[in-house]
N, C-alpha and C positions, 0 to 999 in steps of 0.2 A: 611457193607451195610446200617445198621441203622444210623451210623454216617453220611454217605453220604446223606441219605434222610433228616436227620435233618438239615444239612448244606444247602441243596437245599431249604427246607421249609423256613429257616431263610432268605435266599437270596430273595426268592419270596416275603416274608412279607416286607422286607426292600424296595424292588422295589415298592410294592404297597403303602407303606407309603410315599416314595419319590414322587410317582405320585400324591397321594392325596394332599401332601404339595404343589406341583407345581400347581395343579388345584385350590387349595384354595388361592394361591398367586395371588394378583391382577395383571392383565395383563398390561404390559408396552406397550402402543400403539405408533404408529408412530406419532399420533397427540400430544403425550406428548413431542416429540422432536420438532414438528412444533411449539408448544407453546413457546419453548425457543427462537425462532427467534424474539419474541416481548416482552419477559419478561426480560427486562433490570433490573428490581428490583431484579431478582434472581442471578445476577452476583456474589454477594459475596459468594454464597453457594459453599461449597467444593463438590468434586466428588471423594470419596475415592476409590482407586484401579481401577480407570477408566482412562486409558491412551489413548491419541490421538496418532495415528501413520499414516504413509503415504506410499502409493506406488507412486513412481515418476520415471521419465525417466532420472534422473541425471547421469552424466558420472561417472561410478564406477572406472575408471582409474585415476580420478583426473583432466582430461582434460575438454574441453568445448563442447563436443558432447552430449548435454543434450536433444537431440531429433532429431537433424538434420538427422542422418542416420537411426533412429529407432532402433538401436542396443540395447538400454537399456529401451525400451518402453514396454516390455512385459516380463512375467515370463518364459513362455514356449509356444511352438506351439502344438496345438491339431488339430484334424481333422476338427473341426468347426471354427478354426481361431486362434487368439492370445489370450492367457490368460493374462489379464493385471492387475488383482487383485484377491486375494484369501484370505478370512478372515475366521478363524475358531472360534467357540464359538459365543455366542449371542453378537450383536453389532449393530452399525448404521453407515452408510456413511453420513457424514455431508457436504462434499464439493467435487465437481469434477470441475477441471479447465483444460483448454487447450487453446492455441492460434491457433490451427490447426484442427478444427472439420471437419469431412467429412460426407457424406451421407451413409456410411457403418453402418450396424446394430450393436448394443450392445445387448448382451444377459446376463441377470442376473439370475443365477441359485441359488436358495435359498434352504438351509437346506438339501443339498445332493440330491435334486430331479434331474431327468434326463431331464425334460422339463423346459425351462426357465419360471420364474414367471413374468418377465418383458422383453419385446422386444421393442426396440425403436431405431430410427436412432440416431447416435451419435450427429448430428447437432440439433436434436429436443430436446435434453436435455436443450438447451439454446434458442431455437427459440420462445418460448411462444405459439406455435401452438398446442401442445399436452398436454391435461389435465392429471395430475395436475402440470406439469412443466411450470408454468406461470411466467410472470414478476410480481413482481420485484425480487423475490428470485432467479430467473433464468434470465440470460440475457447476453449481451455482450456490451463492451465499452472499449476504451483504448487498443484495440488489443487483449483483453482476453475474453474468454467465461467462465462463472461461473454458477454453479448449487449448491444452498444451500438447496434444498428440501431434507429432510431427507429420507433415504432409510433404513428401519430396517430389521433385520433378527434374527430368533430364535436360529439357530444352526450354520449356515455358509452362506457364499455368495461367488460365483465365477463369475467374469465378463469376458466375451469373446467378442472380437472385430473380426468381420468377414472379415476384409480387409487384404491385403498382407503386409501393412505397416502402423504403427501408429507413429506419431512424438511426440510432447511434451505433457506430461500428468502428472497431480497430482490428486490422489484420497485419500482423508483424511477420516479416520474412527476412531472410538473408541470402545473399548469393553464395554459391559454392564453386568458386573458380577452379579450373584445372582438376575437377573430380568427375569421374565416370559415374554419375548419379543414377541410382535405381528409381524409377518413377513409382510413386505410391500406387499400390494395386490391392484391391479387396481380396484377391486370390492368394496373397502371400502371408496372411496373418496367422494361419494355423501353425506355421513353422515357428512363430514367435510368441505363442501363448504364455510360455513360462517366463520370458523376459518381461512381457507386458504385466503379468501378474506380480512379478517381483517389484517393478517400478511402482505399481499402484499400492502395493503393500507398504513400501517405504514411505510413500506420500501419505498414507493413511495412519502411520505410526504416531500415536500421540505421546510416546515416550522415546523421542529420538536419542540415539547414542552415537558417540564418536566411532564405535566399532562398525556402524552401518556403512561407513565410508573408508574402511581400512583396506583399500585396494590400490593397485599401481604403486606410485611413489609414496603413498600413505600407508603401505602395509608394514609389517614388522614393527609394531608399536612398543615403545618404551614409555614408562611413566615416571614422573617426579612429583612428589607431594610435599606440601609445606603447610604448617599451621602456625599462625603468629597473631600477636596482639598489636594493633596499630593505634597510635594516639595522635591527636591533632598536632600537626607540624611534622609528622614522621614521613619518611620515604623508605619503603621496605622492598628490596628486590626479592622476587620469589622464583625466578627462573633465569638462568644465565648459561650461555655456551660460548666458548672461544674457538669453535670450529664450525664448519658448515653443516647444515642439516635442514630440518623442517619441523615446525610445530604442526601437529595434525588436528589438535583441538585442546580445549581446556574446560574445567569447571571451577567456579568460584562460589563458595558458600559463605555468606556473611550473616545468616539468619535474616532478620528484618532490618538490618542496619542500612541497607541501600534504599529503603523506603522512606517516605516522609517529604516534607517541604524543602529540606536542604540536601543538596547533592554534592557533599563535600569530599567524598571518596572518589579518587580518579584512578583510571587504568592507563598505564603507560607502557609502550614497547618501542625499542629501537633495534634496527638491523644494521650490522656491519659498522662502518665508520660514519654513518649518516648523522648530520648535525641536528636534524629535526625529527621528532618522534613520529614513527609510522602510525602509532595509536596514541591519542592523548584526549581523553574524554571522561566525563563523569561515568562511573560504573553503571549507574541506573540508565543513562541514555544509551550507552553502548549495547546493553542487553534488552533494550526495547521497553523499559518502564514508561509509564505515562502518568505524569502529574502526581508522582509520589507513590505509585503502586505498580507492581509487576503486571505486565499486560501482554507480552508476546511469547508465543510458544510455536515457533516455526520449526522446520526440519533442519535448519542450520544454526539458529541463534535464538536464545530466549531464556525462560525461567520455568523450572519444575520444582514445586515445593519451595524450599529456601535456596536451592542450588541454581546457579546461572551457568549456561553452557554455550560454548562456541565451537562450531565444527568447520570454520574456515581454515583451509590449509595455508600455512605461512612459511614458505621456504626462505632461507637466508644463505649467504655465501660464506661468511667468515665468523660471524658472531651474532648473538641475540641476547637482549636483556629486557626482561619484563619486571615491572614493579608496580606497587600500589602507593598512592600519595594521598595523605589526609590533610586537607587544607584547613587552616585555622580560621575561625569566624568570630569576629569581635561581638560581644554582647549576647552570645548564645551559648548555652551549656552544651558541650560536646563530650560524649562518653567514649572511652576506648572501645575498639571493635575487635572481636575475635573473627579471624578469617581463615578458612581452609581452602587451599588451592591444589588442584591436580592438573598437571600439564602432560599431554600426550605428544610424543615427538619421536623422530628417528634420525638416522644419519644420512639420509638421501639429500645430497646437496642440490641446490637449484641449478638447472640447466639454463644459463643466462640467455642463450639464443632462443630457447623455446618457452621460457616461463618468466612471468613477472613476479615482483615482490608484492606482498599484501600491504595496503594502506587504507586508512579511514580518515575522513575529514569531518570534524565536529564543528558545527556553526550554530550560534544563537544570535538572533538579531531581530529588532523591530524593522523589518524590511521597508525601506522608504517607498512612499507612494510613487507610482510610475515606474518602479523597477521590479524585475523578477527576483524571487528568492533563488539564490545560486546554490545548488547542491555541490557542483564540482566544475572547476575550470582548470584544465591541466594540459600541459604540452608533453610530447613524447609519445611512446608506444605503450599500449595497454588495453584494458577492457574494464568496463563498469559492471559491477555485480550486485549492487544492492542499495536500498534507500530506507531509512527510518525517519519519519517526520512527525513532530508534534506541532500543531497549529492552534494558537490561542488568539481568538479575535479580540481586538482592543476596542470594539464598539459593541455594546449589548444588542442582542436581537438574534435574528436568523444567521446561520453560518454561511453567509453568501461568499465569504472568502474562498470556500471550497468549489466555487464555480471556475476557478483558474485552471488553465491548461498547462501541461508539461511541454517543454520544448527541448529538443536535443540537436545540437550541431556537431557533426563529426567531420574532420578533415575538410573544413570550409564548405560544408553543405548541410542544410537542414535535413535530417534523416527521419526524425519522428516529431509529430505534433499531436498531442492528445486532445481529449474532449471534455476534461474536467478532472479535478483533483482526486475525487473518489474513484473515477474511472481508471486513473493511473494505477491505483491499488487494486484493480479488478473488482471494484464495487459499483454501486450506483444508487441514486435516489436517496440522498441524505435527508434526515428528519422525517422519514416515513417508517411506519411500523413494520418491523421484521425486514427492513432493508438496511441501509447504513445508519443504524440507530443505537449501536452499542459495540463494545469491544468483542471481537471474534477473531480467533487465530486459526489460520489454515496453513498448509504446508509451506508455501512460498509467498503468501500475501495475507493481509488481514487489516482489520480496524483495531487500533490501540485503545480507543475510547471515543465515545460520542456523548456530549452533554450540551443541550440547548441552554439550560440555566447558567452553565459556566461558559457558554459560547466557545467551545473548544472541541477538537477532534484530533485524530492522528492516524497514520497508517504505515504499513511496511510492505516492501516488495523485494524479492530476491530474484536474480536473473541467472539461470542455469544454461540451458541450451540457447537461450536468447540473450546472453551477455553481450554488451554493446562494445565492440572492438573499435579502436582508433589507432591510426598509424602515426599521426602527427599531433593531433590535439582533439580535445572534447570540451564542449560546454553543455551542461545539463542543469535545467532550472525549472521553477514552477511559478506561474502567474498567481496573484492573489486578488480575488474579486472577479466580478462578472466581465469587466472589460478594463483594459489599461491599468491593471494593478491598482485598483481604486479603493481597496479595503485595508485599513491598518491591521497588521497581524504581527504577533510575536511568534517567530518560527524557531524551533530547535530541530536541526537535522543532522544525520550522520550519513555520509555516502561511503560506500565500500568499493574498492577497485584494486586492480593489479596493474603494475607499470614497471618500466625499465629504469625509471629515475626517481630520486627521493623527492619528498615534499620540500617546497621552497620556504614555506612559512606555515604557521598555524595560529589559531585563536586561543588566547589564554582565558579560561572561564573565570570571570570575576565573581565576587561575592554575590552580586545581584543576579548574574547569569546562572549561578548555581542554585537559585531559589525558584520554586514554583510560583508562578504569578496567580494572584487571587483577585478577580474583578470585584468592584464595589456594587454592581447592580446585576440582578439575575432575573431572567424572563422565562416563564413557563408557557409553552405553546400548547394549544388544544390537542394536536395530533399525538403528542407523546406524554400527556398528563396521565398519571396513575390514579384511577378513581376507585372509590368504594361507595356503593349505593346503599343508602338507608331505605326504610320503607316509605312508600307513598310517592315515588318518583319514577319517571321514565326518561331515559337519556338517549340523545342522538347527537351526531356531529355534523354540522354544516359549516358555517363560517367560524363558529365557536362551539362550545359544549352547550347544547340545548337541554335544559332541565324542565320537564313538564310535570305538573302535579294536579291532582283532583282537589286536594285540600291543603296539605302541608307535608313536606318531606325533606330529606337531607342528602347531600353529596359531599364526601370528603376527598380532598386532593392531597396526595403526598408531595412534600417539598424535598425531594431527594437531591443529592450531589452537592448541595450548598454547604459551606463550612458553618460550624456552630457560631452563634453570635446574636446580636440584637438587630432587628430589621423593621423598617417601615413596610407595610403591606399596601400595595395599590392594585387596582384591578381595572381592566378594560371590559366593558360589557356593551351589549346592544340594547338600547332603548327602543321599544316598538309598541304598537297599539295593543298587543295582547301581553304586554310585559307584566310579570308577577312582582311580588315583593321579595326582597332577599335580605338576609342578615348573616354576618360573617362571624365565625367563632374559631378559636383555637382550643380544641377539646372542650373543657367546661368553662373556658374563659370567653366571654362575649367581647368581640372587637368592635362591632358597629351596631348602630340602631337599625331598624327596618328601613330599607331603601326601596322606593318605588322605581321600577324600571319601565313604567308605562310612559309612552311618548305618542304624540299625534302621528308621527311618521318614524320610520326606522332611522336611528342615528347611533354612531359609534361613540360611546362615552369613554374617554381616555383618562388613564392615570387617576382614578377616583380613590382617594385615601380612605382606608377602612380601619386602620389601627396599627399597633406595634406588637411585635412578638419576640419572645426569646426562643430561638431555634436551637434545639439539641437533637441528639439521636432519638430521644423519646418523645419529642414534641415537634417533629418535622412534618406538620400537616396543618391545613385549615379546612374548616367545614362550612358549607353554604346551606343555610336553612331557607327553603323556598316555600312561600305560601301564596295561595290563590287570593286575588282580590276581586272586586266587583266586575272587573273587565278583562283581567289577564290571568293566564295560568302557566306562563313560560318565562324562564330566566335563561338568557343566553350569555355565557361567559366567554370573553375573548382571550385575555391574557391575565396572568398573575405576575406582578412585578415586586421584587424584594429589593429594597435599598438599605445597604448596611449603614448602621448608626455608629459613628465613632471609629 
């Protein structure tokens, strides 16, 4: 009995000591997480034993039902609705994404409580109407709805959706071990209005500057400027230090020289005595160009006017060397290029125990069928902070390769599995009007380009508060195609990360890999055709473009995106009992005779040859003249197909 009392007393004392320790430990507030959304200077910092994981609606069977049926969009059903996420231990939700928000309620149950600590319409996470879920850290564009406002919890969090069905969803969170975490509360926001406004203003800044992030170890900025002429075959250093410090950012202005089909100017950087370059990439790819044109304007990396900017902090221990390389190309006229560079730096040496060095991995490959495109596979300690991807389909038609899911394994466990490639970049619904249908830049994600005729797209995403930490190893990759990597794709990717060890190898960009790929066949789909209506027609979209006329009228279709040249023109159309007659022209040049589209039953007529055109910037269109016949008043266009001649 005495032994039992003694054990009980010791247990009580231990609990009291633990409670005192927790009370004396500084509180980790939700504003500490909010701060990370603007503290780019802290990107090199490690997060030991803090793993990012995700609840997502991906198809567990390996198929492509990543949310359509709602089968995989919840953990279990309860009386109050669908449990869509459940986290145990202290942590923070850093990102919530969906392309299908509804007005159903979300209930967040914190720390095992029976009453929700947060009640909000699912749609209002992104609408900007409910404080503190304001733009720009919450919003929607490119078909995707995103929320980066941190939601912290001390012991646990359960999220319940009160509707009968939820479709596509990703909820990204990370554990916060050994921290006395403040649970998210709607009552504490008023004390943080200024910080929230500052974060939103930085995210909304369309003219990002290195000075935005001159805090902490990135303060006290020095600058070094250099202007030089570089010729084919040259390697010109533009920044070098033989003592420790850190690069805070840089700008590189080469006018329009980084644009075009050939990406022969390379950016190179080495830290300390490492044998492999930490940066080795075509300049255009590093700064988020897409298929020969500037495309990205994020808060960290991109292009403004003719100047390219990078705000990634790059600490080094003993030395740094940055240079530009101009690769010679046989059989192509290459001109000398004038380049102006400004490097922002200081003398704050890397803390090797607390910070990693900056690395980027450039890859271009026709990823083999059946295999994922690998962004990064790395051993050691570090964290992943960004992806730029250009994806060129090698089979004409719809961009089905963007159905592929991202997959991330960290320290021998699958931590994240997405629901589609455009979803990974916080978008949704490619090939639909005003969704993922063109290049759009947002603060930390965006679409680089979208073209059905060229069968290509691309995106970027940077990770701030949600950077993906690894203690031993990481694998991060993207599937191509609806299932089993079944679509042939030419991928160009750059992955950005910080780590404790150097790269072991790199890819050398060959002449062919430094050239933009141009397909030989181009297909225009009805949903993204650009039409101009003449007199005498009414137009609707069903399976195709339905053109109805009382007598005779015209519809012109622009043939954008496609390179100049000579092409065969073929069309798919629907023959039907009320089919009208159609004639195809290129401006004042007649391509085809009158074609009757009348059939006894509806039939899809495929690849009907109508003529040849010379396509230039001034002649990039075809016009359909539609006339009523005795029985039909409607012409329904399916596809326009261009085949390059020669």
